[in-house]
GUNUKOL-862775 format. One line per field, with one value per residue (C-alpha): x, y, z; residue number from 0; residue in three letters. Coordinates in steps of 0.1 Angstrom, whole numbers, plus 5000, padded with zeros to 4 digits. Layout:
N
px: [X	...] .
py: [Y	...] .
pz: [Z	...] .
i: [NUM	...] .
aa: [ALA	...] .
***
This chain:
245
px: [5152	5138	5126	5143	5137	5168	5165	5140	5130	5106	5092	5064	5062	5076	5056	5076	5057	5084	5106	5136	5115	5132	5119	5125	5101	5111	5108	5074	5056	5025	5030	5004	5012	4985	4978	4954	4949	4980	5003	5027	5018	5010	5041	5062	5044	5049	5086	5090	5072	5094	5066	5082	5119	5132	5151	5175	5180	5181	5155	5168	5150	5165	5199	5202	5198	5170	5168	5179	5162	5130	5099	5095	5128	5122	5102	5071	5034	5009	4973	4954	4925	4902	4913	4926	4914	4912	4874	4875	4896	4883	4893	4918	4933	4936	4956	4977	4987	5019	5030	5024	5046	5073	5069	5061	5050	5013	5016	5033	5007	4978	4992	4998	4964	4947	4967	4958	4921	4921	4940	4913	4884	4873	4883	4850	4849	4879	4858	4838	4845	4851	4816	4801	4819	4812	4836	4851	4856	4873	4897	4906	4913	4935	4954	4959	4971	4997	5008	5010	5046	5058	5068	5092	5072	5035	5022	4985	4971	4940	4929	4895	4885	4861	4843	4813	4818	4806	4826	4856	4856	4855	4884	4906	4906	4910	4940	4958	4953	4965	4996	5004	5000	5020	5046	5053	5064	5036	5029	4994	4983	4952	4935	4913	4927	4907	4919	4955	4952	4933	4954	4990	5020	5037	5020	5038	5021	5027	5019	5028	5054	5071	5071	5057	5060	5066	5056	5032	4995	4999	5029	5012	4980	4995	5028	5023	5056	5045	5016	5002	5000	4985	4958	4953	4949	4920	4935	4903	4886	4910	4912	4890	4909	4943	4931	4920	4954] .
py: [5051	5017	5025	5051	5063	5082	5103	5080	5086	5066	5072	5053	5058	5093	5103	5109	5093	5099	5129	5128	5112	5113	5103	5081	5061	5051	5014	5005	5036	5037	5061	5074	5083	5109	5129	5134	5108	5106	5122	5092	5075	5041	5041	5047	5018	4994	5002	4995	4962	4953	4953	4981	4992	5028	5042	5058	5062	5038	5019	5011	4987	4980	4994	4973	4985	4963	4977	4944	4922	4904	4915	4880	4883	4917	4905	4925	4918	4934	4942	4950	4973	4945	4920	4895	4866	4832	4827	4789	4788	4791	4820	4798	4785	4820	4831	4799	4804	4823	4799	4770	4787	4790	4752	4756	4725	4718	4724	4758	4768	4757	4777	4808	4808	4804	4833	4855	4846	4856	4889	4899	4888	4860	4829	4812	4821	4801	4777	4803	4813	4849	4852	4845	4875	4912	4937	4946	4910	4903	4931	4918	4884	4901	4919	4886	4868	4895	4893	4855	4851	4877	4904	4932	4957	4959	4978	4986	5000	5021	4993	5008	5021	4992	4994	5016	5047	5035	5003	5022	5045	5014	4997	5028	5026	4988	4991	5016	4994	4963	4979	4991	4956	4939	4966	4961	4992	5000	5022	5028	5047	5068	5098	5103	5131	5124	5088	5098	5123	5099	5068	5077	5086	5101	5117	5120	5144	5136	5159	5154	5127	5148	5147	5180	5175	5148	5151	5142	5150	5180	5194	5189	5207	5234	5241	5235	5240	5245	5264	5230	5215	5247	5246	5208	5204	5220	5222	5234	5202	5180	5199	5174	5145	5160	5168	5132	5119] .
pz: [5057	5049	5014	4993	4957	4944	4913	4896	4860	4839	4804	4786	4749	4751	4782	4813	4842	4868	4869	4892	4920	4954	4988	5018	5041	5076	5088	5102	5088	5067	5038	5013	4977	4970	4938	4910	4882	4860	4886	4886	4920	4906	4884	4916	4934	4904	4903	4940	4935	4905	4881	4861	4860	4862	4832	4857	4894	4924	4944	4978	5002	5036	5025	4993	4957	4942	4906	4891	4917	4905	4924	4938	4956	4972	5002	4991	4997	4972	4977	4945	4940	4928	4955	4929	4950	4934	4932	4932	4963	4999	5021	5039	5006	4993	5024	5021	4985	4990	5017	4994	4967	4994	5000	5037	5056	5060	5098	5092	5067	5089	5119	5098	5082	5115	5129	5100	5101	5137	5129	5103	5125	5101	5120	5113	5076	5063	5043	5025	4989	4977	4962	4997	5012	5013	4996	5029	5039	5005	5010	5045	5029	5003	5031	5049	5018	5012	5048	5049	5037	5062	5037	5048	5028	5020	4989	4984	4951	4960	4984	4992	4957	4950	4983	4992	5013	5046	5046	5032	5063	5086	5067	5070	5108	5106	5082	5104	5134	5116	5102	5137	5152	5124	5122	5085	5064	5041	5011	4996	4966	4968	4951	4982	5003	5034	5033	5031	5060	5082	5077	5068	5090	5059	5028	4995	4971	4934	4904	4867	4876	4903	4941	4952	4989	5015	5052	5079	5073	5096	5077	5043	5055	5075	5057	5020	5002	4966	4949	4937	4972	4985	4959	4959	4997	5015	5050	5067	5056	5076	5109	5127	5114	5123	5158	5164	5152] .
i: [0	1	2	3	4	5	6	7	8	9	10	11	12	13	14	15	16	17	18	19	20	21	22	23	24	25	26	27	28	29	30	31	32	33	34	35	36	37	38	39	40	41	42	43	44	45	46	47	48	49	50	51	52	53	54	55	56	57	58	59	60	61	62	63	64	65	66	67	68	69	70	71	72	73	74	75	76	77	78	79	80	81	82	83	84	85	86	87	88	89	90	91	92	93	94	95	96	97	98	99	100	101	102	103	104	105	106	107	108	109	110	111	112	113	114	115	116	117	118	119	120	121	122	123	124	125	126	127	128	129	130	131	132	133	134	135	136	137	138	139	140	141	142	143	144	145	146	147	148	149	150	151	152	153	154	155	156	157	158	159	160	161	162	163	164	165	166	167	168	169	170	171	172	173	174	175	176	177	178	179	180	181	182	183	184	185	186	187	188	189	190	191	192	193	194	195	196	197	198	199	200	201	202	203	204	205	206	207	208	209	210	211	212	213	214	215	216	217	218	219	220	221	222	223	224	225	226	227	228	229	230	231	232	233	234	235	236	237	238	239	240	241	242	243	244] .
aa: [MET	TYR	VAL	GLU	MET	LYS	ASN	ILE	ASN	LYS	THR	PHE	ASP	GLY	PHE	GLN	ALA	SER	LYS	ASP	VAL	CYS	PHE	GLY	ILE	GLU	LYS	GLY	LYS	LEU	ALA	ALA	LEU	LEU	GLY	PRO	SER	GLY	SER	GLY	LYS	THR	THR	ILE	LEU	ARG	MET	ILE	ALA	GLY	LEU	ASP	SER	PRO	ASP	SER	GLY	ASP	ILE	ILE	ILE	ASP	GLY	SER	ARG	VAL	ASN	ALA	LEU	PRO	GLY	SER	LYS	ARG	GLY	ILE	GLY	PHE	VAL	PHE	GLN	ASN	TYR	ALA	LEU	PHE	ARG	TYR	MET	THR	VAL	ALA	ASP	ASN	ILE	ALA	PHE	GLY	LEU	GLN	VAL	GLN	LYS	LYS	SER	LYS	ALA	GLU	ILE	LYS	THR	ARG	VAL	GLU	GLU	LEU	LEU	GLU	LEU	ILE	SER	MET	LYS	ASP	LEU	GLY	LYS	ARG	TYR	PRO	HIS	GLN	LEU	SER	GLY	GLY	GLN	ARG	GLN	ARG	VAL	ALA	PHE	ALA	ARG	ALA	LEU	ALA	PRO	ASN	PRO	HIS	LEU	LEU	LEU	LEU	ASP	GLU	PRO	PHE	ALA	ALA	ILE	ASP	ALA	LYS	VAL	ARG	ARG	GLU	LEU	ARG	THR	TRP	LEU	ARG	GLU	MET	ILE	GLY	ARG	VAL	GLY	VAL	THR	SER	ILE	PHE	VAL	THR	HIS	ASP	GLN	GLU	GLU	ALA	MET	GLU	VAL	ALA	ASP	THR	VAL	ILE	ILE	THR	ASN	GLN	GLY	LYS	VAL	GLU	GLN	ILE	GLY	THR	PRO	GLU	GLU	ILE	CYS	LEU	ARG	PRO	GLN	THR	PRO	PHE	VAL	SER	GLU	PHE	ILE	ASP	SER	THR	ARG	TYR	GLU	ALA	ILE	LEU	SER	ILE	LYS] .
***
């Protein structure tokens, strides 16, 4: 397994947000953390990112325990729900930001930015500013910026939540294709069941701080292992999606 959470516990002001959380994600896979609001999925993502620390348990990335390692040293790219683009920077400069922090040469930065603009199908929009882009385009730029430093792991916090329904459906397909092309292990948080079933290789169901079940979309839908998963997931709703996948 490339990412492992081993017996993770986390409490905030007396509230236990993570309860003995255990799971593993294979290298190159796209995993969804799916559950209702307050189920603990964002807490898990933040602990993997190094934004929060577990009270107990081990976080393993690529075979190494990273609990004490700062997030900036974990080789992680993060895509936020609200894009978090620098509004006074052009698209190209936003994408280049992480490379500048790494003190890459101007030639390296130029090549990498051009490569990513091509990847996100925005090669002619590098000089635009975020306010000149649609929501879908901004999210693509945020994705490119996270990928620019060549992270080993990509984390996405409800990446489509701020986008209207039609564009969200288009971006789901786009994200899955991009992850496949880039080959980076990725984890995204969502409360949208359809999104998780359509996009993810692996789905991790969370509830009240616990992992209820982990498996492929087919396994989650067709073989629920707990009463919560059986009630939470409407398998008949996703039959068409699963047949396409």
